[in-house]
C-alpha positions, 0 to 999 in steps of 0.5 A: 499500499506504501509503495503504491501511494509513493507511486501516486506521489510520484505520478502527481509530482511529474504531471504537474512539472510537465503541466507547468512545462509551457510549449510558448515564451515571451520574449522582450527585445529592447531597445526597441521594445518589441515583445514576441511571444513564441511557440513550438509544437502547438496542436491549437491556438488556445496558448495565445490566451497566456499571452500579454495584450502588448505583444508586437510579434507571435511566432508559431513553427514545428506545429500542428495546427490543422485549421486557424479559426476566425478572430484568432488575433483579434485581441491583438490588433493595436499591437501586432506588426509580425506574424510568422505561423510558419511549419505549423501544418495549417490546411485551412484559415477560416474567414475573418483569421486576421481581422483587426489587425492594422498595424500588421506587416509581416504575415508569413505562412510558408511551410503548410498544407494550404491549398486557396487563398481567400480574400476575406482573409485580409480584411483591414490589413492594409498595412502589409508589406509581406506575404510568404505563401511559400512551400504550400500546396495553393493551386488557386488565390482569389482575384479580389485579395489584390486590391486589399494590399495596397501597401504589399513590398514582398510577395513570395508564392514560390513552391505551390501548384499554381498553373494561372492568375490573371496576371493583369492583378499585380497592376493593384498592387502599387507598392510592389518591389520583390516577388517570387513565383519560380516551381509552380507548374506555370504554361510558358506562353502565361509565364512570359506574360508575367515577366513583361507585366513585372518588367512593367511594374519595376518589380524585381523577381528572381525565377530560374527560367529567366537564367536564360535572359535571351529567350524573353527578349526573343518571345517579345521580339517573335510577338511582335514581328507576326508570329503569333500571340502567347501562347501559340507554339509558333511563337516558341518555335520563331524563337527556336529558328532565332537560336538555332540561327545564332548557335550556326553562326557561333559555331561556324568555322569562319567565326570560330577559327577552329580546325574542321575536325571541331566543327565535324565532332559537332555536326555528329553531336547534333546528328546523334542528339535528332530524334526520329521524326515521328509526329511530323514536325518541322526540325525548328518544332523538334528542336522547340520540344527539346528546348522546352525539356533541356529547360526544366532540367538545366538549372538542377545540372548546374547547381549539382555540377557545382559540388565538383568544380574547382574552387576559385581563390 
Protein backbone atom coordinates (compact mmCIF):
# COMPACT_ATOMS: atom_id res chain seq x y z
CA UNK A 1 0.00 0.00 0.00
CA UNK A 2 2.82 2.35 0.93
CA UNK A 3 4.56 1.60 -2.38
CA UNK A 4 1.32 2.35 -4.26
CA UNK A 5 0.97 5.70 -2.47
CA UNK A 6 4.58 6.60 -3.27
CA UNK A 7 4.01 5.72 -6.91
CA UNK A 8 0.84 7.84 -6.99
CA UNK A 9 2.72 10.78 -5.39
CA UNK A 10 5.58 10.56 -7.92
CA UNK A 11 3.08 10.35 -10.82
CA UNK A 12 1.28 13.49 -9.64
CA UNK A 13 4.58 15.30 -9.19
CA UNK A 14 5.70 14.47 -12.73
CA UNK A 15 2.30 15.42 -14.11
CA UNK A 16 2.47 18.81 -12.44
CA UNK A 17 5.96 19.42 -13.87
CA UNK A 18 4.75 18.58 -17.38
CA UNK A 19 1.70 20.77 -16.94
CA UNK A 20 3.89 23.71 -15.89
CA UNK A 21 6.14 23.32 -18.93
CA UNK A 22 4.86 25.88 -21.38
CA UNK A 23 5.23 25.47 -25.12
CA UNK A 24 5.35 29.25 -25.47
CA UNK A 25 7.54 31.99 -24.08
CA UNK A 26 7.51 35.76 -24.11
CA UNK A 27 10.70 37.47 -25.24
CA UNK A 28 11.30 41.20 -24.85
CA UNK A 29 13.84 42.71 -27.20
CA UNK A 30 15.55 45.96 -26.25
CA UNK A 31 16.12 48.81 -27.09
CA UNK A 32 13.10 48.63 -29.46
CA UNK A 33 10.89 47.09 -26.75
CA UNK A 34 9.54 44.55 -29.20
CA UNK A 35 7.63 41.83 -27.37
CA UNK A 36 7.54 38.43 -29.08
CA UNK A 37 5.36 35.44 -28.19
CA UNK A 38 7.16 32.35 -29.51
CA UNK A 39 5.57 28.87 -29.56
CA UNK A 40 6.37 25.38 -30.83
CA UNK A 41 4.63 22.00 -30.89
CA UNK A 42 1.09 23.39 -30.64
CA UNK A 43 -2.05 21.60 -31.76
CA UNK A 44 -4.34 24.63 -31.42
CA UNK A 45 -4.14 28.37 -30.80
CA UNK A 46 -5.51 28.27 -27.24
CA UNK A 47 -2.01 29.08 -25.93
CA UNK A 48 -2.50 32.60 -27.29
CA UNK A 49 -4.71 33.27 -24.27
CA UNK A 50 -1.50 33.44 -22.21
CA UNK A 51 0.00 36.20 -24.36
CA UNK A 52 -0.01 39.76 -23.11
CA UNK A 53 -1.94 42.50 -24.86
CA UNK A 54 1.30 44.33 -25.74
CA UNK A 55 2.62 41.59 -28.07
CA UNK A 56 4.22 42.96 -31.26
CA UNK A 57 5.30 39.63 -32.77
CA UNK A 58 3.85 36.10 -32.74
CA UNK A 59 5.84 33.14 -34.04
CA UNK A 60 4.45 29.60 -34.14
CA UNK A 61 6.44 26.79 -35.77
CA UNK A 62 6.91 23.00 -35.76
CA UNK A 63 3.26 22.56 -34.87
CA UNK A 64 0.17 20.68 -36.04
CA UNK A 65 -2.54 23.32 -36.29
CA UNK A 66 -4.97 22.10 -38.93
CA UNK A 67 -7.18 25.18 -38.89
CA UNK A 68 -6.85 28.86 -37.96
CA UNK A 69 -10.25 30.05 -36.65
CA UNK A 70 -11.72 33.46 -37.37
CA UNK A 71 -10.81 36.36 -35.03
CA UNK A 72 -7.85 34.32 -33.69
CA UNK A 73 -5.59 37.39 -33.36
CA UNK A 74 -8.12 40.23 -33.09
CA UNK A 75 -7.16 41.22 -29.53
CA UNK A 76 -3.60 41.99 -30.73
CA UNK A 77 -4.85 44.41 -33.38
CA UNK A 78 -3.38 47.53 -31.81
CA UNK A 79 0.15 46.17 -31.43
CA UNK A 80 0.85 43.13 -33.66
CA UNK A 81 3.36 43.86 -36.44
CA UNK A 82 4.74 40.39 -37.27
CA UNK A 83 2.73 37.15 -37.51
CA UNK A 84 4.76 34.05 -38.37
CA UNK A 85 2.92 30.72 -38.62
CA UNK A 86 5.44 28.76 -40.69
CA UNK A 87 5.75 24.98 -40.65
CA UNK A 88 2.61 24.50 -38.58
CA UNK A 89 0.64 22.02 -40.70
CA UNK A 90 -2.10 24.56 -41.44
CA UNK A 91 -4.61 23.24 -43.99
CA UNK A 92 -7.37 25.85 -43.77
CA UNK A 93 -7.78 29.41 -42.53
CA UNK A 94 -11.26 30.63 -41.65
CA UNK A 95 -12.81 33.87 -42.84
CA UNK A 96 -11.71 36.93 -40.82
CA UNK A 97 -8.82 35.01 -39.22
CA UNK A 98 -6.67 38.15 -39.41
CA UNK A 99 -9.44 40.70 -38.90
CA UNK A 100 -8.48 43.85 -37.01
CA UNK A 101 -4.72 43.56 -37.58
CA UNK A 102 -4.41 47.10 -38.90
CA UNK A 103 -0.72 47.39 -37.93
CA UNK A 104 0.35 44.02 -39.30
CA UNK A 105 3.30 44.35 -41.69
CA UNK A 106 4.58 40.78 -42.11
CA UNK A 107 2.45 37.65 -42.53
CA UNK A 108 4.50 34.46 -42.88
CA UNK A 109 2.68 31.26 -43.87
CA UNK A 110 5.35 29.25 -45.65
CA UNK A 111 5.73 25.52 -45.19
CA UNK A 112 2.08 24.69 -44.49
CA UNK A 113 -0.57 22.70 -46.38
CA UNK A 114 -2.77 25.46 -47.76
CA UNK A 115 -4.50 24.82 -51.09
CA UNK A 116 -6.22 28.16 -51.65
CA UNK A 117 -5.91 31.82 -50.62
CA UNK A 118 -9.10 33.81 -49.98
CA UNK A 119 -9.65 37.54 -49.85
CA UNK A 120 -11.68 37.36 -46.63
CA UNK A 121 -8.45 36.64 -44.76
CA UNK A 122 -7.23 40.16 -45.42
CA UNK A 123 -9.92 42.47 -44.08
CA UNK A 124 -8.24 45.56 -42.52
CA UNK A 125 -4.70 44.26 -43.20
CA UNK A 126 -3.94 47.24 -45.44
CA UNK A 127 -0.56 47.86 -43.71
CA UNK A 128 0.79 44.47 -44.86
CA UNK A 129 4.21 44.74 -46.53
CA UNK A 130 5.32 41.10 -46.74
CA UNK A 131 3.16 38.07 -47.56
CA UNK A 132 5.00 34.74 -47.72
CA UNK A 133 2.95 31.79 -49.05
CA UNK A 134 5.89 29.69 -50.24
CA UNK A 135 6.09 25.90 -49.95
CA UNK A 136 2.38 25.13 -49.73
CA UNK A 137 0.01 23.31 -52.10
CA UNK A 138 -1.79 26.44 -53.28
CA UNK A 139 -3.67 26.12 -56.57
CA UNK A 140 -5.83 29.27 -56.44
CA UNK A 141 -5.43 32.85 -55.19
CA UNK A 142 -8.69 34.79 -54.99
CA UNK A 143 -8.42 37.79 -57.34
CA UNK A 144 -10.18 40.00 -54.78
CA UNK A 145 -7.09 39.61 -52.57
CA UNK A 146 -4.96 41.95 -54.69
CA UNK A 147 -6.92 45.21 -54.21
CA UNK A 148 -6.84 44.65 -50.42
CA UNK A 149 -3.02 44.85 -50.27
CA UNK A 150 -2.11 48.36 -51.50
CA UNK A 151 1.11 48.56 -49.44
CA UNK A 152 2.44 45.07 -50.17
CA UNK A 153 6.15 45.21 -51.06
CA UNK A 154 7.21 41.55 -50.94
CA UNK A 155 5.02 38.76 -52.31
CA UNK A 156 6.33 35.18 -52.23
CA UNK A 157 4.28 32.26 -53.57
CA UNK A 158 7.01 30.04 -55.03
CA UNK A 159 6.92 26.25 -54.67
CA UNK A 160 3.16 25.82 -55.02
CA UNK A 161 0.74 24.33 -57.56
CA UNK A 162 -0.50 27.51 -59.24
CA UNK A 163 -1.01 27.14 -62.99
CA UNK A 164 -2.57 30.51 -63.74
CA UNK A 165 -3.10 33.98 -62.26
CA UNK A 166 -4.45 36.93 -64.22
CA UNK A 167 -1.19 38.86 -64.56
CA UNK A 168 -3.16 42.13 -64.81
CA UNK A 169 -4.11 41.74 -61.13
CA UNK A 170 -0.56 42.64 -60.10
CA UNK A 171 -1.34 46.19 -61.23
CA UNK A 172 -3.28 46.60 -57.97
CA UNK A 173 -0.09 46.06 -55.97
CA UNK A 174 1.20 49.59 -56.42
CA UNK A 175 3.97 49.22 -53.83
CA UNK A 176 5.26 45.81 -54.96
CA UNK A 177 9.07 45.59 -55.12
CA UNK A 178 9.99 41.90 -54.87
CA UNK A 179 8.26 38.71 -55.93
CA UNK A 180 9.07 34.99 -56.01
CA UNK A 181 6.96 32.71 -58.18
CA UNK A 182 9.29 29.92 -59.35
CA UNK A 183 8.51 26.22 -59.03
CA UNK A 184 4.87 26.50 -60.02
CA UNK A 185 3.52 24.52 -63.02
CA UNK A 186 3.15 27.60 -65.24
CA UNK A 187 2.31 27.47 -68.92
CA UNK A 188 5.23 29.06 -70.78
CA UNK A 189 2.96 31.63 -72.44
CA UNK A 190 1.50 32.80 -69.16
CA UNK A 191 4.98 32.96 -67.65
CA UNK A 192 6.13 35.26 -70.46
CA UNK A 193 3.13 37.56 -69.96
CA UNK A 194 3.70 37.66 -66.20
CA UNK A 195 7.37 38.54 -66.62
CA UNK A 196 6.54 41.41 -68.97
CA UNK A 197 3.97 42.74 -66.51
CA UNK A 198 6.49 42.60 -63.64
CA UNK A 199 9.11 44.35 -65.76
CA UNK A 200 6.63 47.09 -66.64
CA UNK A 201 5.91 47.52 -62.92
CA UNK A 202 9.67 47.56 -62.16
CA UNK A 203 9.29 44.60 -59.80
CA UNK A 204 12.35 42.51 -58.99
CA UNK A 205 11.86 38.81 -59.57
CA UNK A 206 14.13 35.78 -59.41
CA UNK A 207 12.96 32.90 -61.57
CA UNK A 208 15.27 30.14 -62.73
CA UNK A 209 13.75 30.05 -66.20
CA UNK A 210 14.98 33.62 -66.57
CA UNK A 211 18.58 32.47 -66.40
CA UNK A 212 17.95 32.41 -70.14
CA UNK A 213 17.24 36.14 -70.45
CA UNK A 214 17.58 36.01 -74.21
CA UNK A 215 14.43 33.85 -74.41
CA UNK A 216 12.24 36.54 -72.87
CA UNK A 217 13.59 39.13 -75.30
CA UNK A 218 13.18 36.85 -78.31
CA UNK A 219 9.63 35.88 -77.35
CA UNK A 220 8.64 39.53 -77.27
CA UNK A 221 10.41 40.20 -80.57
CA UNK A 222 8.74 37.24 -82.31
CA UNK A 223 5.29 38.17 -80.98
CA UNK A 224 5.69 41.74 -82.23
CA UNK A 225 6.98 40.49 -85.61
CA UNK A 226 3.74 38.73 -86.55
CA UNK A 227 4.43 35.15 -85.47
CA UNK A 228 1.21 34.95 -83.49
CA UNK A 229 0.14 35.70 -79.97
CA UNK A 230 1.30 33.96 -76.84
CA UNK A 231 0.81 31.12 -76.04
CA UNK A 232 0.81 29.87 -79.64
CA UNK A 233 3.71 27.53 -80.33
CA UNK A 234 4.51 29.46 -83.51
CA UNK A 235 6.01 32.15 -81.27
CA UNK A 236 8.31 29.68 -79.56
CA UNK A 237 9.16 28.10 -82.91
CA UNK A 238 10.32 31.55 -84.01
CA UNK A 239 12.49 31.80 -80.89
CA UNK A 240 14.07 28.43 -81.63
CA UNK A 241 14.78 29.49 -85.22
CA UNK A 242 16.59 32.59 -83.92
CA UNK A 243 18.54 30.43 -81.47
CA UNK A 244 19.60 27.99 -84.19
CA UNK A 245 20.64 30.84 -86.51
CA UNK A 246 22.72 32.35 -83.72
CA UNK A 247 24.25 28.96 -82.89
CA UNK A 248 25.14 28.40 -86.56
CA UNK A 249 27.02 31.69 -86.65
CA UNK A 250 28.90 30.89 -83.44
CA UNK A 251 29.82 27.35 -84.50
CA UNK A 252 30.70 28.08 -88.13
CA UNK A 253 34.41 27.59 -88.93
CA UNK A 254 34.71 31.15 -90.20
CA UNK A 255 33.54 32.62 -86.89
CA UNK A 256 35.25 30.13 -84.61
CA UNK A 257 38.48 29.90 -86.64
CA UNK A 258 39.01 26.42 -85.23
CA UNK A 259 39.92 23.10 -86.80
CA UNK A 260 37.65 21.24 -89.18
CA UNK A 261 37.77 18.26 -86.81
CA UNK A 262 36.00 20.28 -84.11
CA UNK A 263 33.25 21.31 -86.54
CA UNK A 264 32.82 17.70 -87.68
CA UNK A 265 32.47 16.48 -84.12
CA UNK A 266 29.89 19.17 -83.37
CA UNK A 267 27.83 18.12 -86.39
CA UNK A 268 28.02 14.45 -85.32
CA UNK A 269 26.81 15.39 -81.85
CA UNK A 270 23.79 17.22 -83.29
CA UNK A 271 23.01 14.27 -85.57
CA UNK A 272 23.15 11.80 -82.68
CA UNK A 273 20.90 13.97 -80.52
CA UNK A 274 18.23 14.43 -83.23
CA UNK A 275 15.26 12.12 -82.46
CA UNK A 276 13.32 10.17 -85.06
CA UNK A 277 10.66 12.57 -86.24
CA UNK A 278 7.66 10.25 -85.97
CA UNK A 279 5.26 13.18 -85.42
CA UNK A 280 6.14 14.95 -88.66
CA UNK A 281 7.34 18.11 -86.88
CA UNK A 282 9.71 20.51 -88.59
CA UNK A 283 13.28 20.74 -87.34
CA UNK A 284 12.41 23.94 -85.51
CA UNK A 285 9.40 22.33 -83.83
CA UNK A 286 11.48 19.32 -82.79
CA UNK A 287 14.22 21.56 -81.44
CA UNK A 288 11.64 23.59 -79.56
CA UNK A 289 10.30 20.50 -77.78
CA UNK A 290 13.83 19.45 -76.84
CA UNK A 291 14.54 22.99 -75.66
CA UNK A 292 11.48 22.96 -73.40
CA UNK A 293 12.73 19.76 -71.76
CA UNK A 294 16.27 21.04 -71.33
CA UNK A 295 15.03 24.30 -69.81
CA UNK A 296 13.51 22.28 -67.00
CA UNK A 297 16.61 20.25 -66.12
CA UNK A 298 19.58 22.52 -66.84
CA UNK A 299 19.36 24.61 -63.62
CA UNK A 300 19.24 21.41 -61.54
CA UNK A 301 22.23 19.98 -63.41
CA UNK A 302 24.15 23.19 -62.87
CA UNK A 303 23.60 23.09 -59.12
CA UNK A 304 24.65 19.44 -58.97
CA UNK A 305 27.85 19.98 -60.96
CA UNK A 306 28.77 22.93 -58.76
CA UNK A 307 29.64 20.47 -55.98
CA UNK A 308 32.45 19.05 -58.09
CA UNK A 309 33.82 22.29 -59.51
CA UNK A 310 37.22 23.63 -58.54
CA UNK A 311 36.91 26.34 -55.84
CA UNK A 312 37.94 29.79 -57.02
CA UNK A 313 40.33 31.90 -54.95
